[in-house]
LODREN-843898 format. One record per residue: x, y, z of N, C-alpha, C in turn; residue in three letters. Coordinates in steps of 0.001 Angstrom, whole numbers, plus 500000, padded with zeros to 6 digits. Example, Ala and Ser with C-alpha at 12.3 -4.5 7.8 and 13.67 -1.06 7.14 Angstrom:
REM residues 2
((513190, 494310, 507800), (512300, 495500, 507800), (513200, 496700, 507800), 'ALA')
((512850, 497750, 507080), (513670, 498940, 507140), (512900, 500030, 507870), 'SER')
***
This chain:
REM residues 46
((408637, 101812, 502236), (408681, 101718, 500510), (406978, 102310, 500482), 'MET')
((406116, 100997, 500825), (405226, 101498, 500497), (404449, 102923, 499484), 'VAL')
((404663, 103507, 501157), (404475, 104484, 500940), (404719, 106205, 499179), 'GLU')
((406344, 105787, 499768), (407009, 106031, 498321), (406430, 105406, 496743), 'GLY')
((406240, 103876, 496902), (405875, 103508, 495256), (404498, 103782, 495282), 'ALA')
((403646, 104773, 496257), (402460, 104731, 496340), (401615, 103844, 494967), 'GLY')
((400377, 104139, 493667), (399508, 103952, 493158), (399837, 102531, 492956), 'PRO')
((401044, 102715, 492402), (402163, 101553, 491614), (401808, 100596, 492160), 'THR')
((401654, 100338, 493488), (402369, 098699, 494947), (401214, 097731, 494164), 'LEU')
((400675, 097049, 494633), (399520, 096326, 494861), (399893, 094777, 495598), 'ASP')
((400674, 094407, 495619), (401437, 093534, 495968), (402673, 093117, 497438), 'CYS')
((402289, 092655, 497611), (403517, 092734, 498964), (403628, 090931, 499504), 'ILE')
((405343, 090696, 499293), (405195, 089261, 499808), (406191, 089166, 501163), 'MET')
((405533, 088775, 502338), (405837, 088674, 503379), (406478, 087577, 503830), 'LEU')
((407962, 087256, 503512), (409236, 086083, 503967), (409226, 085243, 504971), 'PRO')
((408815, 084316, 505054), (409405, 083640, 506761), (408923, 084174, 507582), 'LYS')
((407358, 084145, 507893), (406351, 083899, 508521), (406165, 082962, 509615), 'VAL')
((406105, 083186, 510913), (405824, 081542, 512046), (404465, 082067, 512669), 'GLN')
((403698, 083344, 512103), (402696, 082612, 513238), (401780, 084000, 511943), 'THR')
((400348, 083398, 512255), (399901, 084293, 511995), (399911, 086137, 512079), 'ALA')
((400357, 085591, 513504), (399721, 087286, 514011), (400772, 088414, 513060), 'ASP')
((401642, 087299, 512531), (402123, 088459, 511335), (402182, 088972, 510969), 'GLN')
((401175, 088381, 509232), (400322, 088745, 508343), (399405, 089349, 508500), 'VAL')
((398500, 089423, 510261), (398113, 090727, 510740), (398693, 091279, 511113), 'VAL')
((399479, 091670, 511184), (400063, 093284, 512072), (400582, 094349, 510566), 'ALA')
((400869, 093405, 509659), (401700, 094087, 508411), (400335, 094228, 507629), 'LEU')
((398898, 093414, 508005), (397846, 094032, 507189), (397352, 095501, 507791), 'ASP')
((397404, 095312, 509138), (396913, 096304, 509924), (397782, 097053, 509482), 'LEU')
((399069, 097494, 509364), (399929, 098722, 509139), (399293, 099419, 507632), 'LEU')
((399818, 097973, 506682), (398604, 098337, 505317), (397579, 098673, 505717), 'LEU')
((396872, 098199, 506473), (395070, 099462, 505914), (395794, 100821, 507073), 'THR')
((396508, 101308, 507406), (396240, 102509, 508188), (397438, 103150, 506384), 'GLN')
((398706, 102646, 505973), (398828, 103101, 505292), (398071, 103599, 503667), 'ILE')
((397001, 102808, 503962), (396283, 103301, 502611), (395081, 104535, 502325), 'GLU')
((395119, 104059, 504156), (394094, 105426, 504454), (394409, 106483, 504275), 'LYS')
((395713, 106816, 505466), (396826, 107671, 505256), (396907, 108274, 503879), 'THR')
((396776, 107342, 502480), (397100, 108297, 501336), (395847, 108101, 500047), 'ASN')
((395142, 107582, 501132), (393654, 107692, 500017), (393236, 106754, 498643), 'GLY')
((393891, 105680, 499710), (394018, 104517, 498501), (392521, 103741, 498767), 'PHE')
((392593, 102651, 498201), (391261, 102467, 498312), (392345, 100470, 499626), 'GLU')
((391010, 101073, 500726), (391416, 100093, 501865), (391329, 098385, 501036), 'VAL')
((392884, 097747, 501436), (392924, 096566, 500942), (393048, 096225, 499257), 'GLY')
((393032, 096882, 498537), (393896, 097459, 497211), (395580, 096380, 496942), 'ARG')
((396083, 096693, 498789), (397676, 096040, 498657), (397184, 094558, 498996), 'ILE')
((397835, 093399, 498710), (397172, 092382, 499144), (398843, 091763, 499308), 'VAL')
((398885, 090933, 500203), (399682, 090579, 501226), (399821, 088680, 500226), 'ILE')
***
C-alpha cells in the first residue's frame, strides 16, 4: 500500500497498538520503504 500510494501518502494510522515495539517496527519498515523509493526519510508519519 505504501509503495503504491507513492508521494501522495504522508500519514499512517496504526490501530490497536499494544506495545511501543510495534510502533518502532512500523517506523523501521517505513524508513526502509522511504529510502528504497527515494522519499525524504521521516516524511510519512505514524
